[in-house]
C-alpha positions, 0 to 999 in steps of 0.5 A: 522508456529508460530515459523516461524512468531515469528522468522521473526518478531523478525528479522523484528523489529531488522532490521536497514532497517525497523527502517530507513524506519519507521523514514523516514515515520515519517519525511515525515508524518510531512513534508506533513501537513507542506507543505499543511499548507504553501499552505493554508497560502499563500491563507489565508484559513487555513484548506482548504487543511491542514486538517485531512480528506484530509491528510488521503486520500492523505497519503493512495495513494499506488503510490504517497508520501510515499506509493510507498516506502512500497513495495520497502522496503518490497522487500529489506527486503525479499531479505535480508532473502535470501542473509543472508541464513535465508530462507535456514536455515529454509528449512534445519530445516525441515519447509515446503516451503509453510509454509515459503512462507505464513509466509513471506506474513503474516509478509509482511502484518505486515511490510506494515501496520505498516509503512502505519498506522504510516504514515497516523496517524501522518500526519492526526493528525498533519493536524487536529491540524493545520486546523481541521479535515475537512474544512466543517462538514462531512455529512453521505454520506462523512463519509460512502465514507471515510470508504469504501475508507479505506477498499479499501486501506487495500485491495490494500496494501494486494494485493501489499504485495502479489505482492511484496513477489511474485517478491522478492521470484521469482527474488531474486534480488533487482533491478529486483524485485523492477523494476517489482513491480514499473512498474506494480504499475505505469502502473496500476496508469497511465492507471486508470488516462488516462481512468478516464480523457478520458471517460465519464463512467468508464469501468467496465473492468477497475474496475475489472482488475485494483485493483488500479483504485479507489485509482488512481481516488481519488489521482487525487483530481478532484472529491470529494470522495463521488462522485467517490464512486457513480460510479456504483458498483465501491466498489464491483468490486474493492473488487473482483479485489483485492481479485482475484489478491491477490489469484493469487499472493499467489498461483503462488508465493507459487508454484514457491517457492516450485519448485525452489531451495534455495541456 
């Protein structure tokens, strides 16, 4: 297992696609604070939107900005492992398919979080340099809400990584894998927004069965984060939802990968 991970990580850090996407992420992470700075300059209120707090929240969205590029490029990388015969060689070498699949998932997490954290860190630091960390000092409630939100962000990207590995290893075709993943992500995002805007009380079922609900609510920016976090049991339901879907994707993906031949 360790050898499998070491081999995949070595290939990952030498992969040109990964380098290109990382560079794009850095460019976008510089562009976004500059865009907010221009907006603030027009209103004469520097720091109202161009601040570290706002950029942390905005850059964490899995469907908007650079976030959606992360699962797309993870899928591309995994399918490349099939096309270049890397997966087949690992099987021929005597590695268990379950171990190979688990190594793909773990390396996928490393892939996803390197890109995500680089993007979030650079954009938030630049915004802080331009307009401070927040337009007003944060109180304890706001700090707690931000920390809980970041925990949710981590869980969401774990779920999306599990989904990306599942679609990539199942379809083994870039078009089909990316389309399936993006459609599911977009559907979850749109449903969450529609329900959030049309319902006075957020249905419990949405929070349990839609792992992107909280991220979608926050991305709208219609309500302060600390107010969204006050929705009854929202954090509990979102944690359980993400853990549930991650488990389902991992179990299903491992089963399908073991049953299907690798050419």
